[in-house]
N, C-alpha and C positions, 0 to 999 in steps of 0.2 A: 490375617497372615501377611507378613511383609513379602516384597518381591524376592528378597534374598532367601528368606526361609522357604518360600515356595520352590525356588530353584533347587535349594539343598534337598528338600523332601523329594522332588522329582528325581534328582540324581540318585538319592539313596534308594528310592523305589526301584529304579531300573537296575541299580547295582545288586539289590536284593534278588530281583528276578534272575539276573545272570548267575548269581551264586546258587540259587535254588535250582536253576536249570542244570548246572554242572553236577550238583548233588544227585539230582534225579537220574542223570545219565549214568553216573557211577553206580547208583543202587540198581538200576536196570541191568547194567552189565553183570554185576555180581549174581543177581537172581537168574539171569539167562544162563550163566555158567552152571548154576545149580540145577538147571533143567526146566525152569519156568519161563514162559515167554514174557518178554519185557512188558508187553501191553497189558498182561494180567497183573504182573508184579508191581507195576507202577500206576496205580489208579489216581485220577485227579482228585486232590483233596477237596472236601466239601467247602463251598464258599469261595473257591479260588476265583480271582478276577477274570472276567471274560476277556476275549481278545480285544485289543484296542480298536476303537471306531476309526473310520477313515479320517474324520475330522481331527481326532486326537493324534493320529500318526502324522498328519500334515503339520499340526502345531508342534509336535515333538521334533520333527525334522528341522523346522526353522529355529526352534529353541537350541538344539544341539549344534547347529551350524554357528549360531551367534555366540555360543560359549566355547567354540573351538573343540568340541568333543566329536571329532570326525568319525570315530568308530560307530558310535550310537546314531549319529546323523545318517550315515550310510545304511545302517540297519533299518532305521525307520523308513527311509526312502525306498529301499528295496522291498520292504513289506507292503508299502502302499502301492508300488508298481505291480506287485504280485496279485493285487486285487483285480487287475485287468479293467480298470475304469476306462471309459471312453473319454474323449476330449471334453465334450460338453459337461460331463459329470464332474470332471476335475475343475473346470471353470466355476461351476456352481459351488464346489467345495471351497475354492480359493477366495471367491468373492463374497462369501458369507461372513458376517461379523467383521473383524478387523484383520483378516488373514491376508488381504491382497498386498498391502505394502510390505508386510513381513516376508511373504513368499517371494516377492520380486527381489528384495534385498538379499535374502538368504540364497536364492539360486545364483544371483550374480556373484556372491562371495564363493559359493561352492564350485562354480565353474573354474575358479582359479586354484582349486585344491586338487592335486593329482588323484587322490583316493575317492574324491566325490564327483569328479568331472563327468563320469559316465552316467551316474544316476541323476545328477542335476540336469544334464542336457536332455535326458529322456523325459524327465518331469516337465522341463520347459517346453520341449517340442510338443508334448501331449497337451499342455496348457494352451500353447499358441494355436495348434490345430483345432482345439476345442472352440476358441474364440472365433476363428475363421468359419468353422462349421455353423456356429450359431448365426453369425452375420450373413452367411450365404444361404441360409435356409429360405426356400421360396416363400413360405408362410410369413417369415419375419420381414422379408423384402416387401411383400404385398402390404403388410401392416404398416411399414414405414412409408410406402407410397401414399397410402390412405391418410397418413398424418400430415402430408404436405399441405393440405388445404384446411388444417385445423388451427390450433392456437399457435402463437408465435414461438412459444417454447417447444411445442410439438414439432413445428417445422424445423427448428434448429436440431433437435434430437434426431428427427427422421433423416435430415441431410447427412449428419455424421454417420448414422448407421449405413446409409446407402453408399457413402464414400468408402467405408470399410469393406462393404460387400464388393465394390469395384465392378469388374466385368460381369460378375454373376448377377448383378442387378439390372444390367442393360436390357435384356429381353423384355422385362416387364415395364421398364421405363420407356422403351421405344414404343411399345404397344400403347401406353398411356399418352404418348406424344402424338401418335398418328391416328388414333381412332376417332378423333373429331367429336367426341361426346361431351367433353368437359374442357372448355377453353382455359379456365382458371388452373386446373390441374396440369394441362399441357404447358402452360407458362411456367409453373413451378418446376415441372420436370425438366424443361429446357435449362433453367438455371442450375438444377442439380447436375445435369450432364456436363455443363460447362465447368462447374466447380469440381467435378470428378477429374477433369483434365485428361491426361494420357490414358488413364484407366478405362475410359469409355471409347477410345478411338478405334481399336481393332474391330469390335463387333459392329460399330456404326459404319465403318468402311465396307465391311462385307455386305451389310444390308443396303448400302447406297444404290447399287446398280439395279436392285429389284423393286425399289419404291416408285410410286407415281410422282409426277412432277411437283405437286404441292409439297409432298413430304421429302422429296429430294432437296428442295429449296430449304426446308426447315433444318434438315440434317447437315447440309453444307454450311449453313450459317453457324451451326453449333461447332462443326469442325474448324471453320474459319476463326471462330472466337478462341478456340483452344490453340490453334496454329501449331499443331504437333507434326513434325516432319513425316511421320509414318502415314499420315492421311494424304499427303501431297499427290502421289501417283493416282490415287482413286479419284480425287477431285479433278485432276488434269484429264483423266480418261473420260469422265462424264462431260467435262467441258468440250472435249473434242467430238463427242458422239451426239450430244443433245441438240435438238432444234427448238427447245422450249426457251423462250427469251428470258423468262424469270429465273429459270434454273441456270442458264448461261451467265446471267448477270450475277447471281449468287456465287457461281464458280469464280468469276473474274475478281469479285471482291475478296474471296478467300485466297486465291492465288497471289494477289497483290501483297498479302501479308507475309509471303515467303520470299519476297525480293526476287533476285535473279534466278533462284532455283525454280520459281514458278513458271519460267519461260522455257524449261526443257520439255522434250517430248514425253508423253506418257511411257513409252517403251524405255527411255533412258531412266526415268524416275523409278519404274518398277525394277530395273536392273540394279539401281543404287540401293533400293530397299532390300532386294534379295541379298546383296552383299552384306548389309547390316545384320540380317538374320544369319547368313552363313558364318559370319565372324562372332556370332552369339553375343552381341553387344547388349549392355544392360538396358538401354532405352527401348529394346524390342523384346524384353523379357518381363512379362506381366507379373509373374510370381517367383521372384528370385529365391532360391533356397528350397523351393517346394518340389515334390516329386512329380507333380503333374502341371501342365499348362492347358490352355483351352484352344481348340480349333473351332472356328465358327462357320456356319452355313446359314443361308437365308432363302426362304421362299415366300411369296406374297400370301400364300394360303395359311402357312403355319408360323410364319415369322422367324425370328432368330432361333437357332438351335446350337447348343454347345456340345462338344465332344471332348472328353478328357484324353490327353496324350502325354506319354512320358516326356519329361523335360529333356532327357538324353537324346530324343529324336525330334523334338518340337521345332527347333530352329532349322533343321534340315528340311522338314516338311514345309515350313513357311518360305524358305529360300527357294525350294522347288516350285511352289505355287507362284511366287512373284516372278521368277525367271521364266516360267512357262507363259505367264501372262505377257511378259515383255516379248517373248519369241512369237506369240500370237500377233502382236502388233508390229514386230520387225523380226522376221525369221532369218535375216542375213547376218546377224551379229555373232561371230564365232566365240567371242568372249562370254556372251550370255549363255550360249550352249555349253561352254566349258564349265561355267558356274553351275548350271543345272546338273551336268554329269558328275561334277565333284560333290555336290550336295547329295546326290543320289547314292554315290559310293560311300560317303560319310554316313548316310542313313543306314546303309546295310552294315557297315562296320560297327556302329554304335547302338544298334537295336539290341536290347537285352535278350538273352537266350529264352526262347519260348514265348516271347511277347509278340502279339499280333498288332501291327501298327495300323491304327484306324485311318491314317492318311495314305496308306499304300496297301491296297488289297492283295490277298494271296494270289489272285489271278494275274497280277502284273509280272512281267519278266524280271529276272535278276538284274541288278544294277550293272553287272559286267557286260550284259548283252548290249545295253545302250552305250557303254564306254567303248566297246569294240567297234560298234557301228558308227561311232562319231568321227573316226578318222584320225590320222596322225597329228594334224595341227591342233585339234581339240584335245587329244590325249597329252600332247606336250604342254598345253596350257594347264591342264589338270595337274600334271606333274610339277609344273612351276608353282602352283598354289601349294601343293603338298610340301615341297622342299622349303619354300619360304616360311611356312608355318611349322616346319619340323614335325609334320604329321607322318610318321613312319608307315602306319598301316595304309594310309591313302597313297603314299608314294609307291608302295609295292603294288597296289591295285593298278595305278596308272602305268607302271612299267610292264605289268602283266598284259594290259590292254595293248600297249605298243608292240610287245613281243608277238601277240597273236594276229595283229592286223596291219602293222606298219613294217616297212622294210627299206633297204637301200639307204640312200642319202637322207630320206626323211627322218632317220634316226639321229643323225649328227648334223643335219642342216634343216632345222625345224621351220625355217621361214619366219621365225620370230626374231626379236632383238637379242635373244639369249638362246642357249641350248640346254634345256632342262635335263635331258637324258645324260648329257656329258657332265653336267654339274653333279649328277647323282653318283658319279664315280668317286666323288670326294665327300659324299653325304656321311654324317657321323653315325652310321649304323651299317654293320657288315651285311645284313640281309639285302639292304638296298644296293650296296656296292656290288655284291655278287650278282644280283639279278640284273642290274644294269649292264654289267660286263658280259653276262651270258647273252643278253639280247643283242648287244653290239657285235659280239663274236659270231653269232649266228648269221649276221648280215654279210659276213666275209667282205669287208670293205676293200675296195681297190685303190682308194685315194686316202691320203693321210688327213687327219683332222685333229683339232685341238683336243688333247686328252687321250689320243689313241695309244700313247705310250704307257698309259696306266692299265689298259684292259688286260693284257696278258699277265702282268704281275699280280693283279687281283685274282685272276683265275688260278694261278699257281699257288698263291697264298691260301686260297679256298681249300685246296687239297689237304693242307696240313693244319690250318688254323681255325676251321669253321667251328669246331667243338670247343675251342679254348675260350675262356671267359676272363676278362680283366676288370679289376675294380680299383678305384682310387679311394683311399681313406685319408681324409685330411682331418687332423685332430689337434686339440689345443696343447697336447703334450705327448711325449713318447709313451707315457704310462696309459693314457687314454687310447692311443693307437694300438698298443699291445693288447688292450682289453677288447677292442672292437675287431681287430684283424682276424682272430681265429673264428669269430662268429660268421664273418663274411666268407672265410675260407671253407668253413663247413658247408656253405651253400654252393661250393664248387667254383669259386672265383680265385684267380691268381691276383693277389693284392700287391700293388706297386709299393715301393719304399715309402717311408714316413716323410711327410711334409706338412707344414702348417699352411702353406700357400701352394698354388699351382706352379709358381715360379721355382719353388724349391725342388720340384720333381719334374722339371721341364724335359730333361733328357730321357728318363724312363717313360714319360708320357709320350714323347715323340716316337720312341722305339716300339711301343706297344702297337700291334696291328689295329686295335680299336679298344675303346673303353666301354664296357657294358653296364657299369654301375658306378655312381659317385656317392660317397658317404661323407657328410660333414658332421663331425662329432664334437659336441661341447665347445664350439668356438666362441660362444657368447653371442648375444643378440646382434650387436652392430657388426661384429666380424663375420657372423653367419650371413647377414644381408650382403656384405661386400663380397664374400666368397661365392655366393649363389649368382650374383651379377657377373663375377669374373668367369665362372664356369659357363654360363650361358653365352658369354661373349667369345669363348674359345671355340673355334670351328670344329674341333674334335669332340667337344662335349655338348654342343648346342642342342642335340636331340637325345642326350643320354639321360636315363632315369636317375634322379637324385633323391637320396634320403637324408634329411637333416635331423639330427638328434640334438635337441636343445633343452635348456632348463624349462620347467613347466611354466614359469612366469613369462617366458619369451614366446611360447608356442602360439598363443592367440594372435599376438601382434605379427609374427612371421607369417602365419596363415593368411592374415588380412592383406599383408603387403604383397604376397605372391599368389593371390587367389586365382589369377588367370593362367598359372603354369600347371597344366594337367600332368606334366612329367615330374612333378615335385611332390614328395610326401614329407610332412613335418610331424615328428613325434617327440614325445617327452623322452629324455635320455634315461628316465627311470624305468622304461618298459623293458620286459625281459627278452631273452633270445628268441623265444617262439614268436612273440609279437613282431620282432624285427624281421624274422624269416618270412612271416605271412605278409608283412608290408612290402618286402622286396619282391616277393612272387606276384602280388597284386599289381605293384607298380610296373615291373618289367613286362608283365602280361598286357597291361593296358597301353603302355607306351610303345613297346617294340615287338609285341607278339610273344613275349616270354623268352626264356633262354633257348638257344639253338639246341635241340635234342640230338641224341646220337643218330637217330634215324634221319633227321633233317640234315645233319652234318654229312652223313653218307650220301644223301641225295645230292647235296651241293657238290660234294667231291666228285661223284660220278658224272654229274652234268659238266663240271669244269674239265674233267679229263676228256670227255667226249668232244667238247668244244676245242680243246687244245689239239686233239688228234686230227680233227677236221682241218684246223688251220695248218698243222704240220703237213698233212697229206696234200693240201692244195698249194703249199709253199707260199702262203700269204705273205706279201712283202710289206704290208702295213702293220699287221698284228703278228710280229715275228716271235715264234715260239723259242727260237734259239736264244733270245734275250733272257729267258728265265731258266736256261739249262742248269745253272748251279742249284736253284731251288728245287727243280725236278729231281736232280741227282740225290738231293737230301731226302726226297720222298721215297726213294728206293728202300729206305729203312723203315717205312711205315709198317705198323703192326698188322695192317689189313692186307691179306693176300691179293685181293682183286685190285687194290690200289697199286701195289708193287708191280703187278703184271701190266696194268694199264699205263703206268708211268714208263715202264720199259718200252712199251709199244710206241709212245710218243718220242722217247729218246732215240729210238731206232730210226726215226725219220729226221733227225738233226745231224747235219754234216759237221761233226766235231770229234776231235780226238778224245776229249774228256768224256763225252757221252758214251762213245763206244767202249772205252775202257771201264766206265762205270757199270755198263751192262755186263761186261765180261766178269767184273768183280762180283756182281750180284749172282751171276750164274755159278761161279766157282764156290761161293759161300752158301748157295741154296742146296736143297736136297730133294730127292724124290721127284714128284710130278712138277713141282715148281722149277727145279733145275732144268728139266726138259723144255719147259715153256721158255725160260730165260735163254737157253741155248738157241732156241728158234728165233728169238728177238735179236740175239747177237748175230746170227747168220743173216738175218734181214738187213741189219746195219752194214755188215761187211759187203753184201751184194750191192747195196746202194752206193756206198762211199769208199769201198776198198778196205784194206787192212790198216787199222790204226791201233791195234792192241800191242801190249808189251810182250817180250819174249817169255816172261814167266807165265803169262796167260796161255801162250802156245804150248809150253811144256805141260801145263795142267790139262789143257784140252786133249793132248795126245794121250795122257794117262787115262782120261775118261774114255777116249775112243778105244783104248785097249782093255777097258774094264769088262766085267762079266755081265753087267746089266745091258741086254741087247738094245732096249729102247734108248737108254742114255748114251750108249756108245755110238749108236747110229746118229743121234742128234749132235754129238760132239764131232763126229766125222763130217757131218754136213757143214759145221762151222769151219773146220779145217779146209774143206773144199772151197767155201766162200771166201776164205782169207787168201786163196790163191798162193799157197806156200810153195817154195821150190821142192823138187823131188826129194832132195836129201832130207828135208824135214818130214817127209811122209814115209820114208823107208821103214821106220820102226813099225808102222801099221802093217806093212807087208811081211816083215821078218818076224814080227811078234816080239822083238827084242828092243830094249832101250837103245837109243843112238849112242854109238861109242865115241867117246871124246879122246882124240889122240894128243 
């Protein structure tokens, strides 16, 4: 049979099955209506082909991908995945016969097809995990180590297997290196460890301090041969502590390979390494893209032990370890302490729900405990890290710590070369702005400072704007904008006007109190890259979650280019509204803590009003409430009763004609219990600052005072008394008749 006829038969066979399946469903439906269960009515014909084998499903998947029949390719892949094969089983399936090359080519092609991307990535992930599981199996590692002293071909094969196993092979390799039973094997192991390079460094460094002198020298020589920067602090620490001449000589040889860095103190080197972990750099990430990393421990009795830890909290664990080691060597460095506190807060923020972190036992105190105890200078340093990295959750934690333990000038005069809390007043996230303003207001400053003029306006804006959400939608055309806009509006956002660039919407962007979401829709690959760079360079959008909708062919490249931006999600423009909504929720939740809820908005509003009241009561001359009187007057129309009353209370403490008349207007327009409360606020204003109302307000107050509602009339009479009106104006209250006009 020719290849062409075979493919034709294969296609006809699957087409026939599809038609037969539809006929079966139709027949079953008819018989079910007639009262017979479909399972009885549709018996499997004798001799029908059995379900396809796993091998056949895999072959069919690659075949249909190659002939561009994506519907059947997806069906074959989905059926294969439904078999719940583990990784090693799929590897065995792929590597039998001539499947390997075909599978790799087919999955690479399928990943570029929108309908196949999901199943192809799941198959590839399963295959990759299977290969790793086989390579990392302790029995396979032991077998490979045994092959190191065999034939030349065996040694080459063993070395390749051990290099693939990476860190997982180091415990057995170290044992073979240090047990002094087989010098030939130890020599081969040494070469393998050097050949493994950076992948052997982390466990060897952990073991270094617990080895005897002879084996310390061996391991240091290996680390020196690899000359990987992550080993530098460990070598320097041994060099500073050892009295063994051979070990010291090995350390000095190794340190010389690092040049000038080798001359820094161990504490400085551990702090530098902690920074690399804190910033999650690729050179300190052993297994990029994997769900777990390895934490290492060592004891002379049991050797190296590995403990799996979620990648999401691995870097924080290692940053804390290294910073703690640095502080043990030099406890006087506040920057290292700030690094430890920041890493601990990040650990708490990024720990998956319900996950027990093996590096941080449940008996340890919350990260906030240490943040509060660290003091204002350290807290300001943590906040500086957060604002520089645009890490909104961390910034909020640092501000909360400052609010609980710092006060006075330490808030606006940090003792550093910058003022992180004041910078937070301009941070591109409203929660951070609100919380920073509240902390500063609570300190009741008596001296002016840079940025003090922003505090009260932020608090006033918080009353009305906390629950509002704004979004920018930049699209390739008006038509695309009009298609995306309602999707974003249904999520509760106010969408700014259309613009292809940020420059085209500069005015509405400047007028918006904040931007909570940016969407780039179908701009094209190069234009999307430029737009994302432009958005991140804009101070107002630097920390804003961004969703980029792009052509499927551009998605992979864009994701690669912007891999380090955790506040950016890139999706195919072909996804539906539900997928967009889910992505927006996940993105905003991770980046900024999600949208400000109605309860949260109420909490911010109440806190802001309480702060403004305290400032007004104290007559604070730095944070002047009178400066935001127009905004507060606007809030008298808020739909929330408690807000209207609290705003009136603040306004009653501002010496201004406009504020007193605004309270009078609110009292006149109110009714029932609210009117009585508003009349009380108006009386308070009049008692403090005298009569500033209009004649029409007096007339209306007299009418209220002469009304039948005793409580309301008494409240109105109190206002008239506070206004200190002339007797002629009060005569109608005595006579019970309107004042006669001659």
